[in-house]
C-alpha positions, 0 to 999 in steps of 0.5 A: 512532441508526441505524447506517446514519447512520454511512456513511461515502462521502467516499472514491471506491472505486478501479477495478480498471484504476487504476494501482498508484501511485493506490493506493500515494498515496491511502493515503499521505493517509489512515489507512485500513488498506483501499481498496475497489476496484470492477470497472465498478461491482461491489464485489470486496473491498478492497487492505490498504495492507501489501500495497499498498505491496509493489506495483509501482506502475507495474502496475495492480490487475488485475496484483495481484487475488489480493491483493484481500480480499471482506469486507463488510457489509449495511445491516441487520447488528448493529453487533456483528457489524459489530464481528467484521467489523472484528476478523476482518479487521484492518481499520479501514474496512468496505464497504457492499454492500446485498441486491442487492451494490450498493456503498453505502458503509462504516463506521468502526472509530472511530465502531463503537466509539463505539456501543460505548461508549454501551451500558449495559455501558460508559456505565452506573454499575457495577462490572466482574468477571472471573471463570473457570471451566470450559468445559464447568461454567460457564452463563450462566443460572447467572452471572445467577443468581447476581448476581441473587440479591444483588439486583443487576442485570447490564448486560452478560457477554462472554466474555474470554478461553478458555485450554485448558479454562478460560473467562474472562467479565467481567462489568458488573454495576449499582450495588451491592457486589461484595462478597457477589456475589464471595463467592457466584461463590466458592461456586459455584465461579468463580475472581474474576479481578479485584481489587476493594478490596469484596472482604472475603474477599481483605481479610481473608486480608490482614489475617490475613498482617500480623497472623502477620508481626507474631507471627512478628516479636515 
C-alpha cells in the first residue's frame, strides 16, 4: 500500500489570525498533540497541545507565533523517515507539504505504526535476538554473515540502544533454531542480551549450577 493512501484532511488547519480559544477548543475535541497553522494559506508550522493550554485564550495565534514548530514531511518521504519525524517532534500528527510547500494534509502516527507492523520484521514468524558489542567492534555485515552462516535468514536488524561504548542490536531471525546462532555470536565476542529457551549454553550452566547445589547440600 502506498503511503499517500494514508493522507488525512479531516482537520482544517487554523489561520494565524484565529483566536487561541479556537485552538484550545479544537484540541479539547481531538486526541492530537499538535494542530497545523496557516498564514494566508501557507503552512507555517504546528502548535502543540501543551503550549496551547498555557496561552491567554483572548489572544490570537499570531501573538504566540514563537511557539509554532515548523516540522513537516514530503509526499515522497519514505515511511521509516516519517516515523523518525514523529519521534523527533514528539507528535502524533505529521503535516505533508508538496515540492512547492503547499499543504496537502497530514499523517496520523497510528497509521504509520500500522505499516511497520506489516513489515517482515514483525509480521513474519521468527525469533528475536538481542546482542551487544563495542560500537567500534561490531558491523552489520558481520552480523549478517553470522546469521546466514547458520542457514538462517535475517529479517531485520536495528540499533536499539547506545550505552557509552556499547551498541545493542536487535535482530529478527527467520523461523529456525537460534541455539547455533547464539553460540556463533559468542565465538565472535558478542554478548547475548536476550534470553531464549533454546539457548543450550545457558541451560547447561543452570543444570550444572543445580547439580553443584545438590552436591554441596549432601
